[in-house]
C-alpha positions in Angstrom: 74.6 87.0 86.0 75.0 84.7 83.0 73.6 81.7 84.8 70.7 83.7 86.2 70.0 85.1 82.8 70.0 88.7 84.0 69.3 90.9 81.0 70.7 94.2 82.0 73.1 95.5 84.6 72.9 99.1 86.0 75.8 100.4 88.1 77.0 103.8 89.3 80.6 104.0 90.3 83.4 102.8 87.9 86.4 100.9 89.2 88.9 101.3 86.4 91.5 99.3 88.1 89.5 96.2 89.3 86.0 96.4 88.0 85.2 93.8 85.4 82.8 96.1 83.5 84.6 99.4 83.8 88.1 98.0 83.2 87.1 96.5 79.9 87.7 92.9 81.0 84.1 91.9 80.4 84.4 93.1 76.8 87.2 90.6 76.2 85.2 87.6 77.5 81.6 88.4 76.8 81.5 86.5 73.6 82.4 83.3 75.5 78.9 83.1 77.0 75.7 82.1 75.3 73.8 84.8 77.2 74.3 88.5 76.6 74.2 91.1 79.3 73.5 94.7 78.5 75.4 97.1 80.7 74.5 100.7 81.6 77.1 102.5 83.6 77.4 105.8 85.4 73.9 106.0 86.9 74.1 108.4 89.9 77.9 108.1 89.5 78.9 110.9 91.8 76.7 109.8 94.8 77.7 106.2 94.3 81.4 107.1 94.2 81.0 109.2 97.3 79.2 106.5 99.1 81.9 103.9 98.3 84.7 106.3 99.2 83.1 107.1 102.5 82.5 103.4 103.3 86.2 102.5 102.6 87.5 105.6 104.4 85.5 104.4 107.5 86.8 100.9 107.1 90.4 102.0 107.0 89.7 104.1 110.2 88.5 101.0 112.0 91.9 99.4 112.0 92.7 95.7 111.5 89.9 94.4 113.8 86.3 95.0 112.9 84.6 97.2 115.5 80.9 96.6 116.2 79.8 95.9 112.7 81.2 99.0 111.0 79.8 97.9 107.6 76.3 98.5 109.0 77.0 102.0 110.4 78.1 104.1 107.4 75.4 106.8 106.9 77.0 108.8 104.1 
Protein backbone atom coordinates (compact mmCIF):
# COMPACT_ATOMS: atom_id res chain seq x y z
CA UNK A 1 0.00 0.00 0.00
CA UNK A 2 2.87 2.36 0.73
CA UNK A 3 4.60 1.63 -2.58
CA UNK A 4 1.32 1.95 -4.49
CA UNK A 5 0.60 5.26 -2.74
CA UNK A 6 -2.86 4.14 -1.68
CA UNK A 7 -4.37 7.04 0.23
CA UNK A 8 -7.10 5.34 2.23
CA UNK A 9 -7.89 1.80 3.37
CA UNK A 10 -11.43 0.74 4.19
CA UNK A 11 -12.05 -2.61 5.86
CA UNK A 12 -14.86 -4.29 7.74
CA UNK A 13 -13.86 -7.11 10.07
CA UNK A 14 -11.19 -6.60 12.72
CA UNK A 15 -8.64 -9.28 13.51
CA UNK A 16 -7.37 -8.22 16.92
CA UNK A 17 -4.90 -11.09 17.13
CA UNK A 18 -3.23 -10.97 13.69
CA UNK A 19 -4.51 -7.95 11.77
CA UNK A 20 -1.83 -5.32 11.24
CA UNK A 21 -4.35 -2.48 11.42
CA UNK A 22 -6.76 -3.74 14.09
CA UNK A 23 -4.01 -5.11 16.38
CA UNK A 24 -2.22 -1.75 16.60
CA UNK A 25 0.95 -2.98 14.88
CA UNK A 26 0.56 -0.48 12.05
CA UNK A 27 0.40 2.41 14.53
CA UNK A 28 3.85 1.43 15.78
CA UNK A 29 5.49 1.43 12.33
CA UNK A 30 3.50 3.96 10.30
CA UNK A 31 5.99 6.77 10.93
CA UNK A 32 8.75 4.73 9.28
CA UNK A 33 7.17 5.36 5.87
CA UNK A 34 7.21 8.53 3.81
CA UNK A 35 3.62 7.91 2.70
CA UNK A 36 0.64 8.11 5.03
CA UNK A 37 -2.35 5.80 4.76
CA UNK A 38 -5.65 6.82 6.29
CA UNK A 39 -7.52 3.82 7.72
CA UNK A 40 -11.27 3.54 8.20
CA UNK A 41 -12.30 0.37 9.99
CA UNK A 42 -15.58 -1.30 10.78
CA UNK A 43 -17.48 -0.69 7.55
CA UNK A 44 -20.18 -3.37 7.39
CA UNK A 45 -18.36 -5.05 10.27
CA UNK A 46 -21.07 -7.60 11.11
CA UNK A 47 -21.61 -8.92 7.56
CA UNK A 48 -17.85 -8.95 6.90
CA UNK A 49 -17.19 -10.88 10.10
CA UNK A 50 -19.97 -13.36 9.32
CA UNK A 51 -18.61 -13.87 5.80
CA UNK A 52 -15.09 -14.56 7.08
CA UNK A 53 -16.34 -16.87 9.83
CA UNK A 54 -18.44 -18.82 7.34
CA UNK A 55 -15.57 -19.10 4.89
CA UNK A 56 -13.16 -20.50 7.48
CA UNK A 57 -15.83 -22.77 8.98
CA UNK A 58 -16.30 -24.26 5.50
CA UNK A 59 -12.53 -24.56 5.04
CA UNK A 60 -12.15 -26.45 8.32
CA UNK A 61 -14.95 -28.78 7.22
CA UNK A 62 -13.10 -29.57 3.99
CA UNK A 63 -10.35 -31.45 5.78
CA UNK A 64 -6.65 -31.33 5.00
CA UNK A 65 -7.08 -31.77 1.24
CA UNK A 66 -8.80 -29.09 -0.83
CA UNK A 67 -12.02 -30.40 -2.35
CA UNK A 68 -13.14 -28.98 -5.68
CA UNK A 69 -12.06 -25.38 -5.17
CA UNK A 70 -13.90 -24.82 -1.89
CA UNK A 71 -12.71 -21.22 -1.72
CA UNK A 72 -14.92 -20.47 -4.73
CA UNK A 73 -18.07 -22.13 -3.37
CA UNK A 74 -18.85 -20.19 -0.18
CA UNK A 75 -22.16 -18.38 -0.71
CA UNK A 76 -22.69 -16.90 2.76
